[in-house]
DSSP file (Angstrom, degrees, kcal/mol; ACC not computed):
  #  RESIDUE AA STRUCTURE BP1 BP2  ACC     N-H-->O    O-->H-N    N-H-->O    O-->H-N    TCO  KAPPA ALPHA  PHI   PSI    X-CA   Y-CA   Z-CA
    1    1 A X              0   0    0      0, 0.0     0, 0.0     0, 0.0     0, 0.0   0.000 360.0 360.0 360.0 149.7    0.0    0.0    0.0
    2    2 A X    >   +     0   0    0      3,-0.0     3,-1.6     2,-0.0     2,-0.1  -0.009 360.0 153.1-106.0  28.0    1.1    3.6   -0.7
    3    3 A X  T 3  S-     0   0    0      1,-0.3     3,-0.1     3,-0.0     0, 0.0  -0.402  75.4  -5.2 -63.2 129.8   -0.5    5.2    2.2
    4    4 A X  T 3  S+     0   0    0      1,-0.2     2,-0.6    -2,-0.1    -1,-0.3   0.716  93.4 140.5  60.4  26.8    1.3    8.4    3.2
    5    5 A X    <   -     0   0    0     -3,-1.6     2,-0.3     2,-0.0    -1,-0.2  -0.892  34.7-161.5 -98.9 121.4    4.1    7.9    0.7
    6    6 A X        +     0   0    0     -2,-0.6    -3,-0.0    -3,-0.1     2,-0.0  -0.718  43.2  19.3-102.5 153.0    5.2   11.1   -0.9
    7    7 A X  S    S-     0   0    0     -2,-0.3     2,-0.3     2,-0.0    -2,-0.0  -0.081  82.7 -71.3  88.7 175.0    7.2   11.6   -4.1
    8    8 A X        -     0   0    0     31,-0.1    -2,-0.1     1,-0.1     0, 0.0  -0.818  23.1-139.9-110.3 149.2    7.9    9.5   -7.1
    9    9 A X    >   -     0   0    0     -2,-0.3     3,-1.7     1,-0.1    -1,-0.1   0.786  22.3-157.9 -78.4 -27.7   10.2    6.5   -7.3
   10   10 A X  T 3   -     0   0    0      1,-0.3     3,-0.1    -3,-0.0    -1,-0.1   0.684  60.4 -75.2  56.8  20.8   11.6    7.6  -10.7
   11   11 A X  T 3  S+     0   0    0      1,-0.2     2,-0.3     0, 0.0    -1,-0.3   0.768 107.7 105.0  68.9  26.0   12.7    4.0  -11.3
   12   12 A X  S <  S-     0   0    0     -3,-1.7    -1,-0.2     2,-0.0     2,-0.1  -0.888  75.2-103.6-134.0 161.4   15.6    4.2   -8.9
   13   13 A X     >  -     0   0    0     -2,-0.3     4,-2.7    -3,-0.1     5,-0.2  -0.421  50.4 -96.1 -77.4 166.5   16.6    3.1   -5.5
   14   14 A X  H  > S+     0   0    0      1,-0.2     4,-2.2     2,-0.2     5,-0.2   0.847 122.1  48.0 -58.2 -39.4   16.5    5.8   -2.7
   15   15 A X  H  > S+     0   0    0      2,-0.2     4,-2.1     1,-0.2    -1,-0.2   0.919 114.8  45.2 -68.5 -42.1   20.1    6.7   -2.8
   16   16 A X  H  > S+     0   0    0      2,-0.2     4,-2.3     1,-0.2    -2,-0.2   0.886 112.5  52.5 -67.4 -38.7   20.2    7.0   -6.6
   17   17 A X  H  X S+     0   0    0     -4,-2.7     4,-2.3     2,-0.2    -2,-0.2   0.920 110.8  46.6 -62.3 -44.8   17.0    9.0   -6.6
   18   18 A X  H  X S+     0   0    0     -4,-2.2     4,-2.6    -5,-0.2    -2,-0.2   0.884 111.5  51.5 -67.1 -38.0   18.3   11.5   -4.1
   19   19 A X  H  X S+     0   0    0     -4,-2.1     4,-2.2     2,-0.2    -1,-0.2   0.906 110.0  50.1 -64.2 -40.7   21.6   11.8   -6.0
   20   20 A X  H  X S+     0   0    0     -4,-2.3     4,-2.4     2,-0.2    -2,-0.2   0.928 112.8  45.8 -62.0 -45.8   19.6   12.5   -9.2
   21   21 A X  H  X S+     0   0    0     -4,-2.3     4,-2.6     2,-0.2     5,-0.2   0.893 111.0  52.7 -66.7 -39.7   17.5   15.1   -7.5
   22   22 A X  H  X S+     0   0    0     -4,-2.6     4,-2.3     1,-0.2    -1,-0.2   0.918 112.0  45.9 -61.4 -43.2   20.5   16.8   -5.9
   23   23 A X  H  X S+     0   0    0     -4,-2.2     4,-2.2     2,-0.2    -2,-0.2   0.896 112.4  50.7 -67.6 -40.3   22.3   17.1   -9.2
   24   24 A X  H  X S+     0   0    0     -4,-2.4     4,-2.0     2,-0.2    -2,-0.2   0.934 113.6  44.5 -61.6 -45.6   19.1   18.4  -11.0
   25   25 A X  H  X S+     0   0    0     -4,-2.6     4,-2.2     2,-0.2    -2,-0.2   0.888 112.1  51.3 -70.0 -38.6   18.6   21.1   -8.4
   26   26 A X  H  X S+     0   0    0     -4,-2.3     4,-1.9    -5,-0.2    -1,-0.2   0.896 111.9  47.5 -66.7 -37.1   22.2   22.1   -8.2
   27   27 A X  H  X S+     0   0    0     -4,-2.2     4,-2.8     2,-0.2     5,-0.4   0.846 109.2  55.1 -69.6 -32.7   22.3   22.5  -12.0
   28   28 A X  H  X S+     0   0    0     -4,-2.0     4,-1.9     1,-0.2    87,-0.2   0.917 110.1  45.6 -62.8 -42.8   19.0   24.5  -11.8
   29   29 A X  H  < S+     0   0    0     -4,-2.2    -2,-0.2     2,-0.2    -1,-0.2   0.856 117.5  44.0 -70.6 -34.1   20.6   26.9   -9.4
   30   30 A X  H  < S+     0   0    0     -4,-1.9    -2,-0.2    -5,-0.2    -3,-0.2   0.947 129.1  24.2 -74.3 -48.9   23.8   27.2  -11.5
   31   31 A X  H  < S-     0   0    0     -4,-2.8    -3,-0.2    -5,-0.1    -2,-0.2   0.639  93.4-136.8 -93.7 -16.5   22.3   27.5  -14.9
   32   32 A X  S  < S+     0   0    0     -4,-1.9    83,-2.0    -5,-0.4     2,-0.3   0.423  81.8  48.7  69.4   2.5   18.9   28.9  -13.8
   33   33 A X  E     +A  114   0A   0     -6,-0.4     2,-0.3    81,-0.2    81,-0.2  -0.889  61.5 179.4-162.5 142.1   17.0   26.6  -16.2
   34   34 A X  E     -A  113   0A   0     79,-2.8    79,-3.0    -2,-0.3     2,-0.5  -0.961  21.6-136.6-138.1 155.7   17.2   22.9  -17.1
   35   35 A X  E     +A  112   0A   0     -2,-0.3     2,-0.3    77,-0.2    77,-0.2  -0.972  43.0 136.3-114.5 124.9   15.4   20.6  -19.5
   36   36 A X  E     -A  111   0A   0     75,-2.5    75,-3.4    -2,-0.5    -2,-0.0  -0.859  55.7 -62.5-151.7-177.9   14.4   17.2  -18.1
   37   37 A X  E  >  -A  110   0A   0     -2,-0.3     4,-2.3    73,-0.2    73,-0.2  -0.295  49.9-110.1 -73.7 163.8   11.4   14.8  -18.0
   38   38 A X  H  > S+     0   0    0     71,-1.9     4,-2.1     1,-0.2     5,-0.2   0.905 115.2  48.2 -63.9 -45.1    8.1   15.8  -16.5
   39   39 A X  H  > S+     0   0    0      1,-0.2     4,-1.8     2,-0.2    -1,-0.2   0.907 113.7  47.0 -65.1 -42.0    8.3   13.5  -13.5
   40   40 A X  H  > S+     0   0    0      1,-0.2     4,-2.8     2,-0.2    -1,-0.2   0.888 110.7  53.2 -65.9 -38.3   11.9   14.5  -12.6
   41   41 A X  H  X S+     0   0    0     -4,-2.3     4,-2.2     1,-0.2    -2,-0.2   0.894 107.1  51.4 -64.8 -39.2   11.0   18.2  -13.0
   42   42 A X  H  X S+     0   0    0     -4,-2.1     4,-1.5     2,-0.2    -1,-0.2   0.911 114.2  43.0 -64.8 -41.6    8.1   17.9  -10.6
   43   43 A X  H  X S+     0   0    0     -4,-1.8     4,-1.7     2,-0.2    -2,-0.2   0.899 114.1  50.1 -71.3 -40.3   10.3   16.3   -8.0
   44   44 A X  H  X S+     0   0    0     -4,-2.8     4,-2.6     1,-0.2    -2,-0.2   0.855 107.1  56.3 -66.1 -33.5   13.2   18.7   -8.5
   45   45 A X  H  X S+     0   0    0     -4,-2.2     4,-2.3    -5,-0.2    -1,-0.2   0.897 104.6  52.2 -65.0 -40.2   10.8   21.6   -8.2
   46   46 A X  H  X S+     0   0    0     -4,-1.5     4,-1.6     1,-0.2    -1,-0.2   0.932 113.7  43.1 -60.5 -45.6    9.6   20.5   -4.8
   47   47 A X  H  X S+     0   0    0     -4,-1.7     4,-2.1     1,-0.2    -2,-0.2   0.885 112.6  52.8 -69.2 -38.8   13.2   20.2   -3.5
   48   48 A X  H  X S+     0   0    0     -4,-2.6     4,-2.3     1,-0.2     5,-0.2   0.903 107.4  51.3 -64.7 -41.4   14.3   23.5   -5.1
   49   49 A X  H  X S+     0   0    0     -4,-2.3     4,-1.8     1,-0.2    -1,-0.2   0.905 110.6  49.1 -63.0 -40.8   11.4   25.4   -3.5
   50   50 A X  H  X S+     0   0    0     -4,-1.6     4,-1.7    -5,-0.2    -1,-0.2   0.900 111.6  49.1 -65.2 -40.2   12.3   24.1   -0.1
   51   51 A X  H  X S+     0   0    0     -4,-2.1     4,-2.3     2,-0.2    -2,-0.2   0.864 108.2  52.8 -69.8 -35.3   16.0   25.0   -0.6
   52   52 A X  H  X S+     0   0    0     -4,-2.3     4,-2.0     2,-0.2    -1,-0.2   0.886 107.0  53.3 -66.6 -36.7   15.1   28.6   -1.7
   53   53 A X  H  X S+     0   0    0     -4,-1.8     4,-1.3     2,-0.2    -2,-0.2   0.894 108.6  49.9 -62.6 -38.6   13.0   28.9    1.5
   54   54 A X  H  X S+     0   0    0     -4,-1.7     4,-1.8     1,-0.2     5,-0.3   0.912 109.1  52.3 -63.0 -41.5   16.1   27.9    3.5
   55   55 A X  H  < S+     0   0    0     -4,-2.3    -2,-0.2     1,-0.2    -1,-0.2   0.846 104.9  55.2 -63.3 -34.2   18.1   30.4    1.6
   56   56 A X  H  < S+     0   0    0     -4,-2.0    -1,-0.2     1,-0.2    -2,-0.2   0.824 102.9  55.5 -69.8 -30.5   15.6   33.1    2.4
   57   57 A X  H  < S-     0   0    0     -4,-1.3    -2,-0.2    -3,-0.2    -1,-0.2   0.936  86.9-171.3 -65.6 -44.7   16.1   32.3    6.1
   58   58 A X     <  +     0   0    0     -4,-1.8    -3,-0.1     1,-0.2    -1,-0.1   0.443  29.9 131.5  77.0   2.5   19.8   32.9    5.7
   59   59 A X  S  > S-     0   0    0     -5,-0.3     4,-1.9     1,-0.1    -1,-0.2  -0.313  71.1-103.2 -86.2 173.9   21.1   31.7    9.1
   60   60 A X  H  > S+     0   0    0      1,-0.2     4,-2.2     2,-0.2     5,-0.2   0.870 119.2  55.1 -64.9 -38.8   24.0   29.3    9.6
   61   61 A X  H  > S+     0   0    0      1,-0.2     4,-2.0     2,-0.2    -1,-0.2   0.911 108.3  49.1 -62.6 -41.8   21.7   26.4   10.4
   62   62 A X  H  > S+     0   0    0      1,-0.2     4,-2.4     2,-0.2    -1,-0.2   0.894 109.5  52.2 -63.8 -39.8   19.9   26.8    7.1
   63   63 A X  H  X S+     0   0    0     -4,-1.9     4,-2.2     1,-0.2    -1,-0.2   0.887 109.2  49.8 -64.7 -38.2   23.2   27.0    5.3
   64   64 A X  H  X S+     0   0    0     -4,-2.2     4,-1.4     2,-0.2    -1,-0.2   0.868 109.7  50.6 -69.9 -35.4   24.3   23.7    6.9
   65   65 A X  H  X S+     0   0    0     -4,-2.0     4,-1.3     2,-0.2    -2,-0.2   0.920 111.5  48.8 -64.8 -42.9   21.1   22.0    6.0
   66   66 A X  H  X S+     0   0    0     -4,-2.4     4,-3.0     1,-0.2    -2,-0.2   0.883 108.1  53.9 -64.8 -38.1   21.5   23.2    2.4
   67   67 A X  H  < S+     0   0    0     -4,-2.2    -1,-0.2     1,-0.2    -2,-0.2   0.816 105.9  54.1 -65.6 -29.0   25.1   21.9    2.3
   68   68 A X  H  < S+     0   0    0     -4,-1.4    -1,-0.2     1,-0.1    -2,-0.2   0.841 116.6  37.3 -70.3 -32.6   23.9   18.5    3.4
   69   69 A X  H  < S+     0   0    0     -4,-1.3     2,-0.4    -3,-0.2    -2,-0.2   0.805 111.0  60.6 -91.9 -31.7   21.4   18.4    0.5
   70   70 A X  S  < S-     0   0    0     -4,-3.0   -47,-0.1    -5,-0.1     6,-0.1  -0.803  72.3-143.1-102.3 141.4   23.5   20.1   -2.3
   71   71 A X  S    S+     0   0    0     -2,-0.4     2,-0.4   -49,-0.2    -1,-0.1   0.702  77.0  54.1 -78.5 -19.2   26.8   18.5   -3.4
   72   72 A X     >  -     0   0    0      1,-0.1     4,-1.4     0, 0.0     3,-0.3  -0.940  64.9-144.0-126.1 138.4   28.8   21.7   -4.1
   73   73 A X  H  > S+     0   0    0     -2,-0.4     4,-2.4     1,-0.2     5,-0.2   0.866  99.9  58.4 -65.6 -38.7   29.7   24.7   -1.9
   74   74 A X  H  > S+     0   0    0      1,-0.2     4,-2.2     2,-0.2    -1,-0.2   0.850 104.2  53.4 -61.7 -30.1   29.6   27.3   -4.8
   75   75 A X  H  > S+     0   0    0     -3,-0.3     4,-2.3     2,-0.2    -1,-0.2   0.920 109.7  46.9 -67.6 -42.9   26.0   26.2   -5.5
   76   76 A X  H  X S+     0   0    0     -4,-1.4     4,-2.5     2,-0.2     5,-0.2   0.886 110.9  52.8 -65.7 -38.2   25.0   26.9   -1.9
   77   77 A X  H  X S+     0   0    0     -4,-2.4     4,-2.7     1,-0.2     5,-0.3   0.917 110.9  46.3 -63.3 -42.5   26.8   30.2   -2.0
   78   78 A X  H  X>S+     0   0    0     -4,-2.2     4,-2.2     2,-0.2     5,-2.1   0.892 111.5  53.1 -66.2 -38.4   24.9   31.3   -5.1
   79   79 A X  I  <>S+     0   0    0     -4,-2.3     5,-2.4     3,-0.2     6,-0.2   0.938 117.9  34.9 -60.5 -47.9   21.6   30.1   -3.5
   80   80 A X  I  <5S+     0   0    0     -4,-2.5    -2,-0.2     3,-0.2    -1,-0.2   0.853 126.2  37.9 -78.5 -35.3   22.1   32.1   -0.4
   81   81 A X  I  <5S+     0   0    0     -4,-2.7    -3,-0.2    -5,-0.2    -2,-0.2   0.765 133.3  11.1 -91.1 -26.2   23.8   35.2   -1.9
   82   82 A X  I  X5S+     0   0    0     -4,-2.2     4,-1.9    -5,-0.3    -3,-0.2   0.782 125.7  41.5-117.2 -59.9   22.0   35.6   -5.2
   83   83 A X  I  ><S+     0   0    0     -5,-2.1     4,-1.7     1,-0.2    -3,-0.2   0.901 114.7  50.0 -67.4 -42.7   18.9   33.5   -5.6
   84   84 A X  H  4<S+     0   0    0     -5,-2.4    -1,-0.2    -6,-0.3    -4,-0.1   0.862 110.4  51.2 -65.8 -34.5   17.5   34.0   -2.1
   85   85 A X  H >4 S+     0   0    0     -6,-0.2     3,-1.0     1,-0.2     4,-0.2   0.874 108.9  50.9 -69.7 -36.4   17.9   37.8   -2.3
   86   86 A X  H 3< S+     0   0    0     -4,-1.9     3,-0.4     1,-0.2    -1,-0.2   0.848 114.5  44.2 -66.7 -32.5   16.1   37.9   -5.7
   87   87 A X  T >< S+     0   0    0     -4,-1.7     3,-0.8     1,-0.2    -1,-0.2   0.221  80.0 109.2 -96.6  14.5   13.2   35.9   -4.2
   88   88 A X  T <  S+     0   0    0     -3,-1.0    -1,-0.2     1,-0.3    -2,-0.1   0.827  80.3  46.2 -62.5 -33.0   13.0   37.9   -0.9
   89   89 A X  T 3  S+     0   0    0     -3,-0.4    -1,-0.3    -4,-0.2     2,-0.2   0.624  97.5  89.2 -86.1 -13.3    9.7   39.6   -1.8
   90   90 A X    <   -     0   0    0     -3,-0.8     3,-0.1     1,-0.1     4,-0.1  -0.564  59.7-157.4 -86.3 148.9    8.0   36.4   -3.1
   91   91 A X  S    S-     0   0    0      1,-0.3     2,-0.3    -2,-0.2    -1,-0.1   0.327  72.2 -40.7-101.9   5.3    6.1   34.1   -0.8
   92   92 A X  S    S+     0   0    0     -5,-0.1    -1,-0.3     1,-0.1   -43,-0.0  -0.904  95.9  91.1 156.1 179.8    6.5   31.1   -3.0
   93   93 A X        +     0   0    0     -2,-0.3    -1,-0.1    -3,-0.1    -2,-0.1   0.940  41.2 155.2  69.3  47.8    6.4   30.1   -6.7
   94   94 A X        +     0   0    0     21,-0.1    22,-3.1    -3,-0.1     2,-0.3   0.662  61.0  42.9 -81.1 -16.8   10.1   30.6   -7.2
   95   95 A X  E     -B  115   0A   0     20,-0.3     2,-0.3   -50,-0.1    20,-0.2  -0.858  66.2-156.1-126.7 160.8   10.2   28.1  -10.2
   96   96 A X  E     -B  114   0A   0     18,-2.5    18,-2.3    -2,-0.3     2,-0.4  -0.986   8.0-144.8-136.2 150.1    8.1   27.4  -13.2
   97   97 A X  E     -B  113   0A   0     -2,-0.3     2,-0.5    16,-0.2    16,-0.2  -0.954  12.6-171.6-113.1 131.7    7.6   24.4  -15.4
   98   98 A X  E     -B  112   0A   0     14,-2.3    14,-3.3    -2,-0.4     2,-0.3  -0.987  22.4-131.3-123.0 120.9    7.0   24.7  -19.1
   99   99 A X  E     -B  111   0A   0     -2,-0.5    12,-0.3    12,-0.2     3,-0.1  -0.534  21.5-176.1 -74.7 134.5    6.1   21.6  -21.1
  100  100 A X  E     -     0   0A   0     10,-2.8     2,-0.2     1,-0.4    11,-0.2   0.568  39.4-111.5-107.1 -13.6    8.1   21.2  -24.2
  101  101 A X  E     -B  110   0A   0      9,-1.0     9,-3.2     2,-0.0    -1,-0.4  -0.583  56.3 -24.6 108.4-175.2    6.5   18.1  -25.8
  102  102 A X  E     -B  109   0A   0      7,-0.2     7,-0.2    -2,-0.2     2,-0.2  -0.410  61.0-114.9 -77.7 148.4    7.8   14.6  -26.4
  103  103 A X     >  -     0   0    0      5,-2.5     4,-1.7     1,-0.1    -1,-0.1  -0.579  22.4-131.2 -76.6 142.9   11.5   13.7  -26.6
  104  104 A X  T  4 S+     0   0    0     -2,-0.2    -1,-0.1     1,-0.2    -2,-0.0   0.797  98.3  52.8 -70.5 -27.8   12.3   12.3  -30.1
  105  105 A X  T  4 S-     0   0    0      1,-0.1    -1,-0.2     3,-0.1    -3,-0.0   0.954 132.8  -2.0 -75.4 -49.9   14.2    9.3  -28.9
  106  106 A X  T  4 S-     0   0    0      2,-0.1    -2,-0.2     0, 0.0    -1,-0.1   0.411  92.0-112.0-126.4  -0.1   11.7    7.6  -26.6
  107  107 A X     <  +     0   0    0     -4,-1.7    -3,-0.1     1,-0.2     2,-0.1   0.576  58.8 156.2  82.0   8.2    8.7    9.9  -26.5
  108  108 A X        -     0   0    0     -6,-0.1    -5,-2.5     1,-0.1     2,-0.4  -0.450  51.2-107.5 -68.5 141.6    9.1   10.9  -22.9
  109  109 A X  E     - B   0 102A   0     -7,-0.2   -71,-1.9    -2,-0.1     2,-0.3  -0.576  36.1-148.1 -75.5 124.0    7.4   14.3  -22.1
  110  110 A X  E     -AB  37 101A   0     -9,-3.2   -10,-2.8    -2,-0.4    -9,-1.0  -0.645  12.7-167.5 -94.7 149.5   10.1   17.0  -21.7
  111  111 A X  E     -AB  36  99A   0    -75,-3.4   -75,-2.5    -2,-0.3     2,-0.6  -0.996  18.6-137.1-137.5 139.2    9.8   20.0  -19.4
  112  112 A X  E     -AB  35  98A   0    -14,-3.3   -14,-2.3    -2,-0.4     2,-0.5  -0.879  21.2-165.5 -94.1 119.6   11.8   23.2  -19.0
  113  113 A X  E     +AB  34  97A   0    -79,-3.0   -79,-2.8    -2,-0.6     2,-0.3  -0.934  19.4 163.7-107.4 123.5   12.3   23.9  -15.3
  114  114 A X  E     -AB  33  96A   0    -18,-2.3   -18,-2.5    -2,-0.5     2,-0.3  -0.965  40.5-106.0-142.1 155.6   13.5   27.5  -14.6
  115  115 A X  E     - B   0  95A   0    -83,-2.0     2,-0.4    -2,-0.3   -20,-0.3  -0.591  41.9-115.1 -76.8 140.8   13.8   30.0  -11.9
  116  116 A X        -     0   0    0    -22,-3.1     2,-0.3    -2,-0.3    -1,-0.1  -0.630  28.5-143.7 -79.1 131.2   11.3   32.8  -12.0
  117  117 A X        -     0   0    0     -2,-0.4     2,-0.1     1,-0.1     5,-0.1  -0.667  18.3-111.5 -92.8 150.4   12.9   36.2  -12.7
  118  118 A X    > > -     0   0    0     -2,-0.3     3,-1.5     1,-0.1     5,-0.8  -0.346  33.5-104.9 -73.3 162.9   11.6   39.4  -11.1
  119  119 A X  G > 5S+     0   0    0      1,-0.3     3,-0.5     3,-0.1     4,-0.2   0.828 118.4  54.6 -60.5 -34.8   10.0   42.0  -13.3
  120  120 A X  G 3 5S+     0   0    0      1,-0.2    -1,-0.3     2,-0.1     4,-0.0   0.578  94.4  72.4 -76.9  -8.8   13.0   44.3  -13.2
  121  121 A X  G < 5S-     0   0    0     -3,-1.5    -1,-0.2     1,-0.0    -2,-0.1  -0.167 126.2 -73.2-104.6  39.6   15.4   41.6  -14.4
  122  122 A X  T < 5S+     0   0    0     -3,-0.5     2,-0.4     1,-0.3    -2,-0.1   0.445  87.4 137.1  92.4  -2.0   14.4   41.3  -18.1
  123  123 A X      < -     0   0    0     -5,-0.8    -1,-0.3    -4,-0.2     2,-0.1  -0.669  54.7-123.4 -79.8 131.8   11.1   39.5  -17.6
  124  124 A X        -     0   0    0     -2,-0.4     2,-0.4    -3,-0.1    -1,-0.1  -0.448  20.9-114.4 -76.5 147.8    8.5   40.9  -19.9
  125  125 A X        -     0   0    0     -2,-0.1     2,-0.1     1,-0.1    -1,-0.1  -0.668  34.1-115.6 -80.2 129.5    5.3   42.2  -18.5
  126  126 A X        -     0   0    0     -2,-0.4     2,-0.5     1,-0.1    -1,-0.1  -0.433  28.3-118.0 -68.1 139.0    2.3   40.1  -19.6
  127  127 A X        -     0   0    0     -2,-0.1     2,-0.1     1,-0.0    -1,-0.1  -0.654  33.8-161.7 -79.3 122.6   -0.2   42.1  -21.7
  128  128 A X    >   -     0   0    0     -2,-0.5     3,-1.1     1,-0.1     2,-0.2  -0.423  32.0 -75.3 -96.4 175.3   -3.5   42.3  -20.0
  129  129 A X  T 3  S+     0   0    0      1,-0.2    -1,-0.1    -2,-0.1     3,-0.1  -0.497 114.2  12.2 -72.1 137.0   -6.9   43.1  -21.5
  130  130 A X  T 3  S+     0   0    0      1,-0.3     2,-0.5    -2,-0.2    -1,-0.2   0.473  88.8 134.9  80.5   1.9   -7.5   46.8  -22.3
  131  131 A X    <   -     0   0    0     -3,-1.1     2,-0.3     2,-0.0    -1,-0.3  -0.739  34.7-167.2 -88.1 129.0   -3.9   47.8  -21.9
  132  132 A X              0   0    0     -2,-0.5    -3,-0.0    -3,-0.1     0, 0.0  -0.866 360.0 360.0-112.3 147.4   -2.6   50.1  -24.6
  133  133 A X              0   0    0     -2,-0.3    -1,-0.1     0, 0.0    -2,-0.0   0.400 360.0 360.0-106.0 360.0    1.0   51.1  -25.2
């Protein structure tokens, strides 16, 4: 039975699954966008949102928890010094998933997972109804 079991197995044992998620999230923080399968993107998004919340707290205990979860110190430094400061005004929704369609090799659904940029950092303002330029 799957009662109270969270997350997806991703076809891996627990250690391999955690290593995959750690690498996905660290590459997301370094490159600020990654392309992966839909199931992996959903799981990586959950972990990334939790880590950004740790970065927003900014204390030493949070940094040590993040170092336990992320494999490289420069990634944690970027998370706490850059990404957390950009997301300081947000209460959640730090990442977005954009579906890209099926992969040509095996037909797996691909997803672009990216960090949300603030309006002042090059993100275009969505055009609403009745707005004239």
